[in-house]
N, C-alpha and C positions, 0 to 999 in steps of 0.2 A: 469515588474519584472527584477531583476539583471540577467545579463548574466553570471556571475561567482559567485561561492560560495567559500569563504575561509574556509579552514579546521581549526578548533580551537582545537589545540593540548592540552592535559592535562598532567601534570607532573607525575601523578599516575593514575592507573586504578580506574575508578569511575562508578557508575551505577545510572540510573534514569528511571522513567517509565511514559509513556503517556497512558491514559486509556480513551477509547471512549465509551460513554454510551448512551442509548436510553432514549428519553423523551416521556412518555406515557401519555395519558388522563386516568382518573380514571374510565370512563364509559365502554368503551370496549377494553381498552389497545391497541388502535392503536396509531401510532406516532402522537404526538402533536407539533405544530409549536410554542413552547414557550421558545426557547433557550434564547432569549433576556431578557425576564421577569426573567427567573430563574438566569442568570448570574448577572442581575442588582440587585436582592435581595441578592445574595451571596456577592457581592461587597461592600455591606453596612457594613460588619463586617470583621474584620481582620482574616486572615486564612493563613495557610501554603500552599506553592506551588501556583498552578493557576488553575483557571476554565475558559476555553476559549470557543469561538464558534468553530464549526467544519462547513464543507462545506455546509450542509443544516440546516435549522432551527429546525430540529427535533432531534438534538444530541449535546452533549457537550463533551469537552475534558479535562480531568484532568491531570495536569502536576505536577510531584513531583519536589522537589529540587534535587540537585546532592548529592549523598551519596557515602561514602566510603565502606559501607557494607549494607547487606540486612535487618539487624535488625531495624535501624532507618528508612529505606525506607518503610518497612511494617507498622511501627507506623504512619508514615505520611499519607500513603494510607488509613489506617483506619479513621484518623481524616477527610481527605478529603471526604471520603465516607459518613461519618455521617453528614457533613455540607451539602453536596448536597442532601442527602436524606431528611434532615429535612426542607431545603428550598423548595423542591418539594412538601413536605406535606402541606406547608403553602399555596402553589398555587394550591392545590388539583391535583397535578400531581403525576406520579409515575416514578421511575427510574429502568432501567434494563440493563443487560449486554448482552453478547451473540454475535455471529458472524453477524447475520442479523435479522431483524424483520420478523417474520413468515408470515404475511399476508398483509403488507402495499403495496400499489401501487407506484412504484417509480415516475411515472409521477405526483403524487400529491405533491411531494417534492418541496420546495422553497429553492433557494440558499440564504445562510446567506449574507446580504448586506455588504460585505467588498470588497475593491478593488481586493484583491488577489483572492478571490473566484469568483468574476465576471470575472477576467482573465481566470481562470481555466474553467469556463462555456464556454467562448468564444473559448478556446483552444480545449476542449474535447467535447463539445456539450452535447448531452443527457447522455453520460457516467458519467458526473459530478453528475447528480441526481441519477444515479444507484450506485454511490459510497457511499450511505447512509448505510455503513457497519460499524461494531464496532469491536474493538479488543484492545489487550494490546501490547504495543510496549516497550521493555526493551532496553534502550540505554546504551552501554558500551563505556566509554570514553577511547581514545587510544592516544598514544604518537605521531603518525604521520598519514598522510593520506594513507600510504602504508599498514598500520597495518589492517584497516578494511577489505581491499580487500584480503589481505592474509588470514585473519580469516574467510572470507566467505567460503573458499574451504573446510577446515576441518569440519566446521559446517554443510556443505551441506549434508553430510552423515546422519545427524540426522533429516533430513527434515520430513521423515515419523513420527517420534516421535513427532515433533512440531505440525504436522497436526493433529495427534491423540489427543494431548493435547488441540487442538482448535476445536475439533468436537462439535460445539454448534450452527450449523445453518442448520439442515436438510431441513427446509422449506423455500420456497421464493415465495412471492405473493400468498400464500394460497396453494401452490403445494408442494408435497413430491419430492424433487429434486433427490432422490436416492443417494445423497451424504451426508456425515456427516458434511461436512464443505463447503456449497455452497458459502460461502464468497469468497473463493479463485477464483471462476469463475468470480466474479465481478472485482476483482483486475487484473486478467490475461488479462482482455479486454484492458487495458490501453497499449499504445505503448512502454513505458519504462520497462514493466514487462517482465520477462523471466528468463532464466538460464544463469549463467556465462559460456561463451563458452569453456574455457579451464581450466584444473585443474593441479596443479603442486605442488611439495613439498616445493618449495621455490619461492620467487619472481623473481630472475633472470630466472629460468626455465620457470616460467609463462609467463614472457615477451617474452622470446625466442619462445615460442609456438605461441604467438599471432603474431609475426613478421614472422615466418618461416612456420608454418603448415597451409595446406589449411583448409578453414571452411568446416565443415560437411554439407552435403546437408539436405534440409528439410526432405526429405523421411528417411534419415539416422537417424534423431532425432525423427520423428513420422512415424513408420512403415506403418500404415494403412492411411496415409495422401493421399487424393484424389486429386492430382494435375497431370498435364501433364508433360511429360518428358522435353518438350520445356520450361515450366516454371521453372522446377527445374534447368535446365542448365543455363537459363538466370539469376537466382538469384546467383548461383555460379560464373558466369562470373563477376557480379557486385561485388563480394567479393574477387576476385582474389588478391593475394598479389603482383604479378607482374602487374604494371599498363599497360604495353604493351598488356597484355592479357584481360584487362578490356575494356568495351565499350568506344569508343573514346570520346563520348559526352553524356551528359544527354539525349538529344533527342533520340540517338540510343539506350540507355538503356531503355528508356520509351517505344520505339517501340518493343524492344525484349520482355519486360514484357507483353505488350499488346498482342502480338502474342502468348506468353505462355498461357496467360489467355483464349485466344479464341480457342486454340488447343483442 
């Protein structure tokens, strides 16, 4: 995979949608490994947007075109929905949305055979199969790479609202999870998931906080976290802004972390 991604700036604000859908068999509505057949049938006819494979063979992703407003976006989504549903019917399959399938077994999933997905399997192991989850992503085109980072902060206060809107996955592997959106727990297992560490009203102050302010300890972020004082201190030493106060070598840092885990 490429080591860097170039930001594609857009001259005006735009919007597009990715929608991940479940492919079900028509017998017991378990997930079916028929993404390749479904996509192959859809590709035989012209259609707007795109219908693409996702990380496992039991899901597809719908991509809309880029739109200047929501009216045309909704029209295209309706067209894509009807095309996918009709193709599934011809293959005796069913299509569903929702955050996660209520009773599938993640270990039964098979990675869709593309190079990118194979690399993700090698990188994340069993987490890749557990990422058989479904959602809708609304993409907003911005004028620079700084704008999305800045916009993340004011939008963060509405996270409970977004979670409430996505409350569509209370069951996982046949169990009541006691969550309304168990999909979030699958996403949070990935190393790149988490919260933005600092919040500020503008980009200069945000950068200044990153440079100058000490990182919060793990216990400060999660009050009931059961870790030793030694581990908490070791992690904070690794995040010190002043390099003279950080562990001198990676080996020393690893030893401090090991000692903290054993304490």
